[in-house]
N, C-alpha and C positions, 0 to 999 in steps of 0.2 A: 322567041328570040329574047334573052335577058338584055335590058336597056341599063345604061348608068343611072337613070331615073328609078327603076325598079329596085335597083341594088341600094341606092341611096334610101329609099323610102323604107326598104326592109331594115336597114341598118339604123336609121332614125326610130323606127317602131321599137326595136330592140332596145335601144338607149333609153328612150322614153318609158318602157315597161320596166326595165330594171332600176331606173332612177324612180318611179313612182312607187314601186315595192319597197324600195329602201328607204324613201321618205315616209311612207305609211309605216313601216316597221320601227324606224328610230324615233318619229315624233311622238308616238303614244308611250314609247318604251322609255323616254328620257326622263319622264315626270316622276316616276315611281322606282327609280333605280335601287334605291335603299330598303324600299319596302315593297316586297312581291306582290301584296295584296291591293296596293293602291291603285286606283282606277283612273283613266285618263280624264282630264277636266272636262266638264260639261260643255257642250257647243252653245255659244249665245244664240238665243231666239232672234230671228230676222236677219242673220248673217248668211250670205251666199256661200254655199259649200263647194260650189264648182266655179273653177275660173276657166275661161275660154281664150286661147290665142290661136287664132287661124287666119288664114289668108286664102290665096290662090295656090297655084302651083309652086313647087319649091324651086327657087332660082338659084340659090347658093347655099353651100354647107361649109363651114369652117370650123374644124376641131383641132384642138391642141392639147397634147398631154405632156405633164412635166414630171420630174423625180419627186421632190418634196420641198416644203417652203414652211419656214416659222414666221408668225407674226408676233413680234414682241408684245408683252402685257400691256394692255390700254392703249394700243395704237391701231390706225388703219393702215393697210398696205395693199397695193394693187397685187392681185394674183399674178405671178410671174407668167408671162407668155399669153395673158387674156387680152392683151390690147389689140384690136382689129380695126384696120380702116376699110371702110366700105362704101361704095357709091351708091347713093339712093336714086330713085326713078327720075325719070325726065319730067313726069308730072304726076301729081298725087303722092301717094305714099306706099311703102312696103312694111310689112309686119315682120319682126324679128324676134325669134324665140332664142332666148340665152339660158343655157344649161351648165352649171357647175355641180360636178360629182368628184368625192374625194373620200378617202379614209381620213378622219379626222379626229383630233383631240383637243380640247379646249382648256389645256392646262389643269388648274385644280378643280376641285369640288365646288360647284356654284358658280363657275364661269361660264360665260354665254358668248358664242360666237355668232355674229350676224354677216351677212353678204348683202351687197348693193351693186346695181349695174350704174355706170355712169357713160352717157352720150355727151360727146364733145365737152367733157369736164364737169358735167352737171348731173347729179343722181336724176334717174329715172323717176316717174310718178309713183311706181309701186313702192319705192322707199327700202328700207333694209328688212331683210327676211331672216328669220332664225335659220342658223345653219347646224350647230352642234353645241353641246351643253355636257359640262362636268369634266372630268379629267379621264374619260373612259375613251378609248379608241372605238369609233363607231364609223359606219357607212353613212355619209351624209349626202344629200341632193338637194339642190334648190333651183328653181326656174323663174325666169322673168320673161315679160312680153312688152317690147316697145316698139314704136313706129319710127321710120325714118323717110324723110322728105327729100327733096331735090338736093344734090350736092353730095361733097364726101364728108363722112362722118366717122368719128372715132369711138369705139365702144371698149370699155374695159370692166373688169370685174374687181370689186374691192372688198376684202374681209376686215373686220373689226373686232379685235379682242377685248372681252368684256372687262379684263383686268386680272390680277393675281398672278397668273403665270401665261406663258406664250401659248398661242394656238400653233398647231402643226398640221399641215395638210400633207397627207401621202398620195402620191401619184394623182394630183388633181387633174381632171380634164375639164376643159372649157369648150363648149359647142355653140356655135352661131347658126340659126337656120333661118334663111331669108325667103319669105313668101311673098308674091305681088299681090 
């Protein structure tokens, strides 16, 4: 018997695998676009290569896809439709995995777009993460992990264009997965 939880878990796994593949493909590729022989930058010694975002059972899943959005040059804008109000647990905390996936272009050559997650109007501890670079349309995915405690919380995703020309997000999809 197929349950909602089984279907949800399968769907989340598919999104995570697709997002991970897109992130792995685009981050190394972005560095040497003009020089096909350029290698990806060396990884700094002593840095963790794996990040973990886990909890218990999946409690809620909220996803929203939009058409497209332009973020003006040198500005920060909330990704349309990314704001979500969620109620935290009665005690302790829940873990929230936030994923943004989009075809994106950072305007002109040399432009960098970053993404941040805000909880109750304040940026989360993970800070801004690389999303897309240069004026080439590319698949971009980024994930964040945050905790929510007791009470109502508002989560939102914001994109920051590094200047030069506007960033365009085509069909951005924002997902919030809550674990207990």
